[in-house]
C-alpha positions, -999 to 999 in steps of 0.1 A, spaced: 2 108 445 -30 85 444 -49 76 413 -86 60 417 -70 27 416 -64 38 456 -101 44 459 -110 7 445 -83 -6 471 -100 11 501 -136 -1 492 -126 -36 488 -103 -36 519 -132 -21 536 -161 -44 529 -145 -79 530 -133 -73 559 -170 -71 578 -188 -84 611 -200 -117 605 -235 -136 616 -240 -173 624 -272 -181 610 -298 -210 626 -328 -222 610 -354 -251 617 -366 -275 593 -398 -257 586 -384 -223 582 -363 -241 553 -393 -259 536 -410 -220 536 -381 -206 520 -374 -236 495 -413 -230 479 -392 -199 462 -360 -221 453 -337 -205 476 -326 -206 512 -331 -185 539 -294 -181 541 -294 -171 502 -325 -144 508 -307 -128 535 -270 -128 517 -290 -103 492 -289 -75 520 -258 -81 533 -247 -45 525 -274 -29 548 -284 4 532 -290 25 563 -275 53 583 -255 47 609 -236 71 633 -212 61 665 -184 75 683 -151 59 685 -135 44 718 -116 72 725 -143 95 716 -120 117 697 -140 111 663 -174 102 652 -183 74 621 -212 83 600 -216 57 577 -240 48 550 -241 12 549 -219 -16 566 -217 -47 552 -218 -79 569 -211 -118 564 -241 -144 563 -226 -176 572 -239 -212 582 -227 -236 601 -212 -256 581 -192 -227 563 -175 -225 599 -159 -259 596 -150 -256 556 -116 -251 547 -107 -221 521 -103 -248 492 -139 -255 494 -154 -222 502 -135 -206 471 -151 -209 438 -123 -218 406 -112 -185 393 -126 -202 358 -161 -198 372 -157 -163 386 -147 -155 354 -175 -170 335 -200 -156 356 -189 -118 354 -216 -97 343 -191 -65 333 -196 -58 298 -165 -72 277 -147 -43 258 -150 -50 218 -119 -39 200 -136 -18 178 -139 9 209 -102 7 215 -88 39 217 -59 23 191 -26 38 184 -27 65 211 -13 53 249 -20 86 264 -57 79 257 -57 46 266 -39 56 299 -68 77 307 -92 51 298 -76 26 325 -79 52 352 -114 57 344 -121 27 352 -137 12 325 -102 -7 312 -95 -29 344 -99 -71 345 -139 -75 343 -134 -99 369 -105 -92 389 -125 -70 418 -147 -100 417 -119 -126 422 -103 -106 449 -139 -99 465 -147 -137 467 -109 -148 477 -109 -123 505 -143 -137 520 -135 -179 517 -100 -172 530 -116 -191 558 -121 -192 595 -89 -194 617 -77 -192 653 -52 -164 648 -81 -134 635 -116 -132 644 -131 -115 609 -146 -152 601 -157 -154 639 -195 -146 642 -202 -112 659 -239 -128 667 -261 -157 659 -294 -152 648 -320 -179 651 -352 -184 628 -377 -203 638 -413 -209 624 -444 -189 633 -463 -226 637 -437 -235 665 -458 -240 698 -428 -234 717 -405 -214 704 -380 -208 732 -370 -245 734 -367 -246 698 -337 -215 700 -325 -237 729 -324 -268 706 -308 -246 678 -278 -231 696 -275 -266 714 -275 -287 686 -249 -264 661 -227 -255 694 -204 -289 683 -198 -270 648 -181 -245 662 -147 -246 664 -137 -244 698 -111 -209 690 -144 -193 685 -164 -176 713 -198 -189 721 -204 -163 741 -219 -139 716 -250 -118 706 -280 -140 700 -308 -122 675 -345 -141 676 -364 -140 645 -396 -159 639 -409 -166 602 -441 -164 593 -451 -185 562 -483 -170 540 -488 -190 516 -524 -198 513 -532 -181 547 -539 -144 556 -510 -127 582 -515 -126 612 -513 -92 622 -511 -95 657 -485 -123 677 -494 -154 693 -498 -161 730 -464 -185 724 -445 -151 712 -459 -130 740 -449 -154 763 -410 -152 745 -411 -118 745 -412 -119 786 -387 -144 785 -363 -130 765 -367 -96 776 -347 -74 770 -337 -91 740 -359 -77 706 -378 -105 684 -378 -96 647 -410 -111 630 -410 -114 591 -434 -123 568 -425 -147 531 -449 -165 506 -472 -133 506 -483 -136 469 -508 -162 457 -505 -191 436 -503 -188 398 -525 -217 382 -508 -220 345 -531 -227 313 -534 -265 310 -522 -263 271 -487 -246 281 -480 -269 311 -458 -294 291 -441 -259 287 -437 -252 321 -422 -283 331 -395 -281 302 -388 -246 315 -361 -239 339 -371 -233 376 -384 -195 387 -370 -182 422 -389 -160 447 -419 -167 426 -441 -164 459 -424 -130 471 -439 -95 476 -425 -69 472 -437 -60 511 -418 -98 518 -388 -81 505 -386 -50 523 -394 -74 557 -362 -93 553 -344 -65 544 -352 -48 576 -349 -76 597 -311 -75 586 -310 -34 589 -327 -31 624 -306 -65 638 -273 -49 627 -280 -14 635 -299 -18 667 -279 -47 681 -246 -57 660 -230 -22 663 -243 -17 700 -227 -49 711 -193 -46 691 -192 -10 709 -197 -24 743 -171 -55 737 -147 -29 724 -149 -11 756 -148 -38 784 -116 -53 763 -100 -22 757 -105 -19 801 -96 -51 806 -62 -50 783 -54 -17 805 -58 -36 835 -37 -66 824 -10 -42 812 -8 -28 845 0 -61 864 28 -81 875 26 -108 844 25 -81 819 56 -66 836 73 -100 836 64 -109 799 83 -76 795 110 -83 814 118 -118 799 100 -116 764 74 -144 767 36 -143 774 20 -162 807 -9 -170 786 1 -194 755 -4 -230 762 0 -260 737 -31 -270 715 -25 -307 698 -51 -300 670 -40 -268 658 -20 -258 627 5 -239 646 26 -254 677 14 -223 702 -17 -215 706 -36 -185 730 -68 -193 747 -100 -172 742 -95 -155 779 -58 -149 773 -51 -111 766 -30 -120 733 -65 -137 719 -85 -103 736 -62 -79 717 -67 -93 684 -103 -95 687 -103 -58 701 -84 -49 673 -102 -66 642 -137 -54 659 -122 -17 660 -112 -23 621 -144 -35 608 -160 -7 625 -134 21 609 -113 29 642 -82 25 623 -64 44 646 -71 18 674 -68 -13 649 -30 2 637 -19 7 673 -30 -30 686 -19 -47 657 16 -32 663 18 -39 701 8 -75 691 32 -82 662 60 -76 690 42 -94 716 37 -127 686 75 -122 670 85 -124 710 61 -157 716 77 -171 684 41 -175 667 47 -168 630 13 -174 624 0 -152 650 29 -123 640 17 -127 604 -16 -119 605 -6 -88 630 20 -73 608 -6 -83 576 -34 -60 591 -9 -37 608 -2 -24 570 -36 -24 559 -47 -3 590 -20 21 582 -29 21 545 -70 23 556 -59 57 579 -41 72 552 -17 87 576 19 72 567 49 96 566 63 77 535 33 66 515 31 24 511 70 22 517 60 9 552 27 -11 542 49 -28 516 80 -37 546 48 -52 565 35 -69 543 67 -83 529 75 -93 567 38 -114 568 42 -133 536 76 -146 553 59 -153 583 32 -170 562 55 -191 545 70 -206 576 37 -220 586 25 -248 568 -16 -250 550 -16 -208 551 -10 -207 510 -49 -188 509 -36 -165 535 0 -161 516 -18 -152 483 -38 -127 504 -11 -111 518 4 -109 481 -26 -99 463 -33 -71 488 8 -61 483 3 -56 449 -28 -40 447 -11 -15 473 20 -7 454 0 -5 421 -22 27 436 11 49 442 25 63 409 62 65 424 58 26 431 45 10 400 77 -2 385 81 -22 415 44 -35 414 54 -46 378 81 -69 388 64 -81 419 31 -95 400 58 -107 372 75 -122 397 41 -142 411 30 -151 378 64 -170 371 63 -187 402 28 -193 403 14 -227 394 -21 -224 392 -29 -212 353 -52 -187 358 -37 -172 385 -6 -163 361 -28 -151 342 -41 -128 367 -7 -116 374 4 -111 339 -24 -86 335 -15 -66 369 20 -64 358 9 -55 326 -13 -26 339 17 -16 361 38 -9 332 10 8 311 12 36 336 47 40 333 62 66 308 84 54 278 79 35 247 100 1 264 72 -5 292 45 -1 270 60 -26 253 62 -49 281 27 -44 290 17 -58 251 38 -88 257 23 -93 291 -10 -89 279 -4 -113 252 10 -141 275 -23 -140 295 -42 -140 264 -26 -175 255 -34 -186 290 -72 -172 286 -71 -193 254 -58 -225 268 -86 -224 290 -114 -217 265 -120 -183 280 -123 -165 248 -139 -129 261 -107 -127 282 -85 -137 256 -100 -112 230 -98 -81 256 -60 -87 267 -50 -90 226 -76 -56 224 -59 -42 245 -20 -51 237 -33 -37 201 -33 -6 209 3 -8 213 11 -29 183 -10 -6 162 4 9 133 40 -6 139 69 -25 120 61 -59 138 44 -80 110 47 -112 130 30 -99 161 6 -76 140 -3 -113 119 -8 -129 152 -32 -100 168 -55 -99 138 -58 -135 132 -65 -143 167 -88 -111 172 -106 -115 145 -111 -157 154 -122 -148 191 -145 -119 179 -165 -145 155 -167 -170 187 -180 -143 206 -206 -133 179 -191 -101 170 -191 -106 135 -184 -73 123 -153 -70 143 -137 -105 131 -141 -94 95 -124 -58 101 -94 -79 117 -94 -102 88 -95 -73 64 -63 -57 82 -48 -94 83 -51 -98 46 -40 -64 43 -4 -73 56 3 -99 31 33 -114 50 26 -147 59 36 -184 39 15 -194 13 1 -218 36 -10 -193 59 -24 -174 35 -48 -204 23 -59 -206 58 -65 -171 62 -87 -166 32 -106 -196 40 -116 -183 73 -121 -146 58 -145 -166 38 -164 -180 63 -168 -147 83 -179 -130 51 -202 -153 47 -216 -152 81 -215 -117 82 -238 -115 51 -261 -139 67 -266 -115 98 -267 -86 77 -285 -95 43 -290 -60 37 -259 -39 48 -238 -23 22 -208 -45 4 -178 -48 24 -145 -33 16 -123 -63 8 -82 -57 11 -73 -77 -18 -62 -71 -46 -43 -42 -40 -48 -10 -64 -28 21 -66 -49 52 -72 -22 69 -85 -20 43 -114 -54 45 -126 -58 56 -156 -90 66 -178 -85 60 -212 -112 85 -238 -107 82 -274 -101 121 -277 -73 122 -252 -44 137 -268 -14 118 -252 -4 141 -228 -44 143 -214 -42 111 -202 -28 126 -174 -4 95 -161 29 110 -172 34 76 -191 26 87 -228 41 76 -257 68 97 -269 65 91 -309 21 100 -307 31 130 -283 56 145 -311 28 135 -341 6 155 -320 24 184 -317 33 181 -355 -4 183 -364 -11 211 -344 20 232 -357 12 231 -392 -7 254 -410 -41 248 -415 -62 255 -447 -81 287 -446 -112 270 -464 -115 240 -434 -138 255 -409 -128 225 -386 -96 227 -383 -98 265 -377 -121 255 -350 -98 231 -337 -68 254 -333 -85 281 -317 -75 281 -283 -97 267 -262 -105 282 -223 -123 246 -214 -92 221 -205 -120 193 -191 -122 158 -207 -147 150 -225 -166 115 -235 -196 107 -260 -224 90 -256 -227 54 -267 -188 53 -267 -170 28 -243 -144 43 -219 -117 26 -208 -103 21 -171 -72 7 -168 -64 -3 -134 -29 -19 -121 -38 -50 -96 -12 -64 -75 -15 -96 -57 6 -96 -24 -2 -127 -13 17 -160 -25 -15 -176 -35 -34 -171 -68 -65 -150 -65 -97 -157 -87 -118 -121 -91 -154 -133 -106 -179 -105 -120 -160 -75 -120 -172 -40 -127 -170 -3 -121 -187 13 -94 -199 47 -112 -223 77 -101 -239 92 -133 -260 126 -135 -286 133 -165 -282 169 -184 -316 181 -191 -325 216 -207 -329 242 -177 -319 218 -150 -285 210 -131 -293 173 -131 -305 146 -119 -287 121 -94 -302 88 -103 -277 63 -121 -298 36 -131 -299 36 -168 -278 61 -176 -245 41 -178 -237 1 -189 -210 -16 -174 -192 -46 -187 -186 -71 -162 -152 -92 -168 -134 -116 -147 -93 -121 -142 -69 -146 -125 -38 -127 -108 -9 -152 -101 9 -153 -68 29 -120 -63 20 -110 -98 11 -71 -111 -18 -74 -138 -34 -44 -158 -72 -51 -162 -89 -27 -184 -125 -23 -175 -152 -6 -196 -179 12 -194 -205 29 -217 -226 61 -208 -266 64 -225 -270 100 -219 -254 136 -216 -240 147 -183 -213 138 -158 -200 104 -150 -179 98 -120 -159 64 -117 -152 57 -76 -140 19 -78 -144 -16 -84 -169 -46 -72 -162 -81 -81 -164 -114 -60 -135 -129 -44 -129 -170 -56 -169 -164 -61 -178 -159 -28 -177 -132 -8 -190 -96 -25 -166 -71 -17 -150 -36 -35 -122 -15 -37 -124 25 -37 -97 44 -60 -107 72 -37 -99 109 -40 -67 116 -51 -51 151 -58 -22 166 -78 -10 159 -113 -8 122 -113 -48 120 -105 -68 133 -135 -81 98 -142 -107 103 -109 -119 133 -119 -157 136 -133 -157 133 -166 -180 149 -192 -205 133 -214 -214 153 -244 -235 145 -274 -230 119 -304 -200 122 -328 -184 109 -356 -156 76 -348 -132 73 -374 -119 36 -376 -87 31 -398 -76 -1 -415 -49 -12 -439 -55 -37 -466 -33 -60 -481 -5 -48 -459 24 -68 -457 43 -83 -427 75 -86 -448 95 -65 -467 125 -65 -486 152 -34 -484 141 -11 -507 110 -33 -518 80 -9 -533 43 -24 -521 11 -6 -526 -16 -9 -496 -54 12 -493 -59 29 -464 -100 27 -460 -111 54 -434 -147 40 -420 -172 63 -399 -183 42 -370 -202 73 -356 -235 88 -356 -222 121 -376 -205 131 -408 -165 139 -410 -161 171 -425 -120 167 -425 -92 143 -419 -54 148 -411 -28 125 -408 3 124 -394 31 98 -396 63 85 -373 80 65 -401 71 95 -436 100 84 -454 81 48 -458 50 62 -471 42 81 -508 4 89 -508 1 102 -551 -28 126 -540 -11 144 -519 23 144 -536 4 159 -567 -18 183 -544 19 197 -533 38 195 -561 43 234 -570 56 239 -534 85 212 -539 93 230 -576 101 260 -560 127 261 -533 120 297 -523 84 293 -503 100 264 -488 104 268 -449 105 250 -417 75 241 -413 75 230 -449 99 201 -444 78 184 -417 65 160 -439 50 137 -414 15 154 -415 -6 155 -443 -45 162 -450 -62 136 -466 -86 153 -494 -125 146 -491 -149 154 -519 -174 153 -494 -185 149 -458 -180 111 -448 -210 101 -437 -216 78 -411 -214 38 -422 -197 53 -453 -154 48 -459 -130 59 -482 -96 42 -497 -66 61 -503 -37 44 -521 -8 47 -508 33 30 -516 49 17 -490 90 17 -497 110 -5 -472 135 20 -457 156 0 -436 161 -35 -424 150 -45 -390 112 -46 -374 95 -16 -376 62 -2 -353 44 24 -377 22 49 -358 -3 68 -372 -23 98 -359 -57 115 -372 -76 142 -362 -107 148 -377 -135 172 -370 -173 170 -373 -199 186 -398 -221 196 -366 -225 235 -365 -221 240 -327 -201 204 -317 -192 200 -280 -159 186 -293 -142 205 -323 -120 172 -336 -111 142 -324 -83 118 -325 -76 82 -336 -47 58 -333 -34 37 -357 -4 10 -354 10 -16 -376 41 -34 -376 64 -45 -404 97 -68 -406 119 -58 -433 147 -80 -446 179 -75 -466 180 -74 -501 213 -55 -513 247 -46 -496 264 -14 -518 301 -8 -511 316 22 -530 350 27 -543 362 60 -557 396 72 -568 410 95 -592 415 85 -629 452 85 -637 443 83 -673 421 116 -678 426 148 -657 394 155 -636 381 118 -640 370 99 -613 363 60 -609 335 49 -587 337 9 -587 301 -7 -573 303 -34 -551 265 -50 -551 260 -80 -528 228 -98 -528 216 -108 -496 178 -118 -503 169 -154 -501 158 -151 -541 176 -141 -575 178 -104 -580 177 -83 -612 188 -47 -616 159 -29 -634 179 6 -636 213 22 -623 213 60 -619 243 80 -608 233 117 -598 250 145 -589 252 183 -590 283 189 -609 294 152 -621 278 131 -648 282 97 -650 291 67 -679 291 28 -668 318 12 -683 316 -28 -673 310 -50 -645 335 -76 -627 320 -109 -645 336 -104 -673 301 -102 -694 284 -73 -713 267 -45 -689 234 -61 -699 237 -89 -676 219 -74 -641 212 -107 -626 227 -114 -591 223 -147 -577 217 -152 -540 249 -147 -517 264 -134 -550 289 -97 -556 291 -80 -589 312 -50 -591 301 -21 -616 324 7 -626 313 42 -639 335 70 -649 322 107 -633 336 136 -649 329 172 -642 301 192 -663 306 224 -675 271 234 -669 263 231 -632 231 243 -637 208 216 -640 217 177 -619 218 148 -644 214 111 -642 232 85 -662 212 55 -664 216 21 -675 182 11 -696 187 -25 -696 162 -29 -729 194 -5 -746 222 -11 -723 247 1 -748 231 31 -750 239 58 -720 215 85 -718 218 116 -700 182 129 -688 174 159 -663 156 148 -631 123 167 -643 118 141 -672 125 114 -652 98 81 -647 95 52 -635 86 27 -660 57 0 -656 86 -30 -658 63 -52 -640 26 -63 -647 23 -59 -611 33 -22 -607 14 -17 -642 -22 -32 -629 -18 -13 -596 -11 18 -613 -39 16 -639 -63 3 -612 -54 35 -590 -48 60 -617 -11 64 -609 22 48 -602 49 53 -579 60 89 -578 94 86 -577 95 121 -596 87 135 -563 111 115 -542 139 123 -562 126 161 -562 128 165 -525 161 147 -526 176 172 -547 159 204 -526 167 191 -496 202 185 -507 210 223 -522 189 234 -488 216 218 -470 243 235 -487 223 268 -482 225 259 -447 261 255 -447 267 288 -461 246 307 -443 250 292 -405 282 286 -412 282 244 -400 292 218 -424 283 183 -427 254 162 -412 250 181 -384 237 215 -396 215 202 -417 200 181 -388 202 209 -366 180 229 -398 155 204 -403 152 191 -364 153 224 -344 123 232 -320 135 265 -319 111 291 -342 137 309 -364 130 344 -378 141 356 -414 139 388 -427 118 379 -456 94 353 -464 116 339 -493 147 323 -491 172 338 -523 194 308 -534 228 324 -542 251 303 -555 280 321 -556 279 322 -517 270 282 -520 309 278 -541 325 303 -514 310 277 -486 325 245 -501 348 227 -488 364 197 -501 334 178 -488 308 196 -508 311 172 -541 287 142 -534 275 120 -558 242 95 -550 236 62 -567 202 50 -571 192 15 -579 156 2 -588 157 -41 -590 132 -66 -594 127 -101 -581 98 -122 -591 69 -99 -586 87 -80 -563 99 -43 -572 125 -24 -549 145 9 -551 174 11 -532 197 46 -527 232 48 -519 240 86 -512 266 115 -503 294 94 -521 324 118 -512 346 131 -539 378 151 -538 377 182 -564 399 174 -594 416 208 -590 430 196 -556 442 162 -569 460 183 -595 483 198 -571 488 169 -550 529 162 -549 543 134 -576 551 109 -545 518 116 -529 495 86 -533 466 80 -550 435 86 -524 414 62 -526 381 61 -504 356 32 -497 324 38 -485 297 15 -474 265 30 -466 228 19 -459 198 29 -477 188 64 -464 172 94 -475 176 131 -470 136 133 -459 133 144 -422 128 109 -402 124 116 -371 120 82 -352 139 62 -375 173 60 -366 198 38 -386 224 34 -365 234 59 -335 216 92 -337 253 107 -334 269 129 -366 303 134 -369 319 164 -382 360 171 -385 373 209 -395 407 220 -396 431 233 -424 432 217 -455 467 222 -469 496 232 -458 522 243 -477 561 248 -474 562 233 -441 597 230 -428 603 194 -412 640 199 -402 638 207 -368 600 198 -357 569 178 -364 540 193 -380 509 199 -357 475 209 -369 443 215 -352 413 189 -355 379 202 -341 361 168 -339 319 182 -339 298 153 -325 259 163 -323 228 140 -311 204 146 -334 177 127 -320 150 147 -310 139 125 -279 167 108 -266 200 114 -248 234 102 -256 267 89 -236 297 87 -254 331 80 -254 353 93 -288 393 80 -289 419 86 -313 434 56 -325 473 49 -325 491 43 -359 498 4 -341 459 0 -333 442 -22 -357 408 -19 -369 382 -47 -373 374 -69 -404 343 -52 -411 358 -15 -411 396 -23 -423 380 -27 -456 369 2 -459 400 21 -459 426 25 -487 459 5 -480 487 17 -475 482 50 -459 500 78 -446 508 70 -409 506 102 -384 502 109 -345 480 125 -319 489 148 -296 477 158 -262 444 139 -246 428 114 -268 403 102 -249 365 119 -240 339 114 -223 305 134 -227 266 133 -223 245 148 -250 208 161 -247 183 159 -277 197 181 -304 230 193 -285 263 193 -298 300 196 -286 331 202 -300 365 185 -290 398 196 -300 425 175 -310 460 176 -322 473 154 -358 511 153 -356 527 146 -390 561 139 -394 565 141 -431 550 159 -466 520 141 -483 483 136 -481 467 124 -447 436 109 -442 421 120 -406 393 93 -400 414 69 -372 387 79 -344 366 54 -325 329 61 -308 313 39 -281 279 54 -279 248 45 -255 214 53 -262 180 43 -250 156 27 -275 129 55 -288 105 24 -289 112 10 -258 127 32 -235 136 7 -207 160 -5 -233 198 8 -234 215 2 -269 253 2 -273 268 11 -303 306 7 -315 314 30 -345 347 35 -362 345 70 -380 347 64 -419 345 97 -430 373 109 -455 390 141 -440 419 148 -464 447 173 -451 477 181 -475 508 188 -465 538 202 -484 
């Protein structure tokens, strides 16, 4: 299969081996030509390709040759004697002088090898100077005696028209230069006579002069050619420009007219077509006849017999030891073959070269044999009739190369043979692998540097035409090696061409090292060639890869800044270029609007706390007289995000610096497109004056990721689209980064944002917000709500993440009736995190209201309180029905008191219990107890004394001290009303029985009194206690109706997301049902303490103290130990505090048979199934836990051992005692264990250990670990 490269090789071989004409001129001729700054030989060489139709028949008459042109070589006498090294210009000169346009990297078909191969076949992708170099090389090999291509076929003698005796001049010209002609050239050649007329300053003579008439007669039948030059008149320059002309470079051919050019062209055309071709045909016929005659003679027969020719003789001056005379048969055959080749009679030439190679081989003439073998291969290729393409030619050329190497001084002939062989192999597809290997072999052994680059390029092109990625990588590798050589020789244009071609293979691959080298060198070389745009684009790709070391990246950045500045100077009006740094992930670009719901931010990273608060504020019932809230709850079809006029739109971007050096970004601005909304108009597209951009600066550390917040303020209604950012890199390069068009659920920040009319803007702030409080401390603060918008606010609703910490008296009084009727409490009423802030009138712009709030330090630790405000405008047709505002405040709560309780039945009075309360002061100051209360539904308490030995009136506890107070509990005869036992500091000897309805906190300190009088209220302890009572009774009601016990059933009731439907809107509280559902764990009492320290007042709760019913105690065996329960609980509340998890979000409930009577222990143990119900009460976090039943021999930690009564009855576990589970939010699991008892008695089933793991709700990435030992008393009586 032959491709286009074969036709290029045929043209090269058909025109390089062309007839030669020796040009001899007189001094007058040269002077006339030098007026145009050229010689006559140079002038004649411009027309060496004779464009003239020529027709002639071959020697054997079998074929007629029709040629559109014929090439000739014009030689001077000096060129005949010059060696090849002086005639051939250096390759660097040829490479720099190429006029072919270099291919810029931005025009390459990068990334597609097939397109690259097609591009190569089209001829546009070849080495620009390769053909020119081969042409010059073949023409400059020089004259030699073993081939006659450079031997003159004709001699052109040129004399002036002013010469009075031209005939003698012709004789003297030939005689003078005859000695310069080498002796191996035939001097009896065709003579061409030319008369040159210099028309400078005279009129050209049309009629020949008398001496020329005589010359024609004497030279007949030879023709005489007349040529006119310098026909243009001399131009007189203006005097003031003479200095400029003197400094200007010389101008060639300034006196030659069109007729002069035609005259020179006609001279060479007529001389070649009319004289030289006919002369060569006649000589070929004569030589052919002579060869046939001598072959039939006795000499040829002797040669055939003895294998030697009779014609050669020694020539000591030659390079070869054996020479052939000009009249010898071997030399005549060589001239016959060469002339036949030049006349395209390839059949005769191939036949003659083949016979000559055999003769020269028998004569042991390696130089002559090499020439014959070389031209035999060329003739076979030009003839195109080889049975096996290229195989025969390759063999002949290989033999010729070996013969050339045997002769000294033939390196140019050897290289010519190598180039012909390589080009022939490359012209056929099946031999390209051999061509690649051959060129690679030549490149390794070549001593000339630039020729190594030439061979490497040709080897690379051969590899490119082969299929497979391995061949393509070899192509790219050799092109890079060639580019390095061109770089050493300062041939930048060829270096960038080679690198660009290699880049087509390496582009979009994972070879980062070679990518960096290609990007950098192509950028630098393109900049040196003036292609600043290409240099900037490749520097962009270089910095985008960012896989270099820090010093290298510094160097690249400096060059990039220099290139960008140069590009800006060349194109001052061009748009801002894209800069690869910093890296911005479009999917992580967030557009923050004030009215976005937390889910509507569209980035999937919403705060779970605000998300739940928003769901709560939308799910609660809205008062019917509030038009704005009704408007808000209306289901909107339009879900597009809205911005407000004159309110900032915040854009949060995550900028990544992938480099090992810092990046300084200054004057960063958003790129936006805004349209203004007009009445009856779709809007104008101009963005000027429609928004205000706020600039900012930043510094990105090496390999860092930084969130940068941008702001833009729309100034009119309409739409606004954010496209990207502009900035200055290191304060010099102005660039931009576009966010792009992203799709999917994670790209809501890039849609077009609607801008609506002006709206109110609520700004909440807390006055007197404490940074630290003690556990249980009460503190008054003020919530100030300021309207910073342009319109009034009609209603405000607030949702809190920690409702148990706050009490708003105005709200409490407004819903007091609701809490007084338990029948009206539904599941939605128990969500106490959302309240409505009453407004007497609309909150106008720049006005504010103050809302008094009480804070109770509910739990120790560092807390982040989150508030969500939903407010509406008083406008009738507002685009946005309601708006959202968020607020966050932090507080640290320090420890104050620690309470441990010890409960055991009284041995003196039946139905009575003794409660010991150990109160420890953990604060840093002295604490005074103002009130101590025991609250229970079926119990009344009476305080006895303290462990200090002093009277009960001593209620002060020093720092780090412990005081134990004792109380006697008895069962109430009338259980309808809960009561409280109160120790009053003013009258400690009295125990007052009061109901919860009559209980109020006294103004015990001026601090509370002043605040209460100033704001018209005190801390609503009444409401808090009543809520605890109602929720406690609601818990018992759920136990009865749902069949669940313990805190798990209550948490499922309070925190469940499922909408439960009941047959009636009111829930009847059935005491009988509650009594039937009671177990031994349904008798609870609660402890409430009020303390004071300096000017601080606090409240401390200790709830759910379990008691054993008296009737159960009476049935205990006589030998049974007295069950004593120790409990250590933190301050807590029954209010649903969704986001506060005091310890672990797990509840543990034990269920089993509580009493086994008359069990026979004679032959077996008593085995009791124990059901352990573990529930995850967290609404947002999952929990992994491991539960293990402890052996009787396992010891407990010290902080847990003191909570158990010692000694306890020992029991054992049977079966599987360890389980692992994962609970989703609000999910529960039941675990079955088996307890084994060996003797009668009362057993406390509480030896369980839990190891739990749960994410922190305020920081989901942080995993909290819990180690818990069960302290819940679960008694089983076996008799």
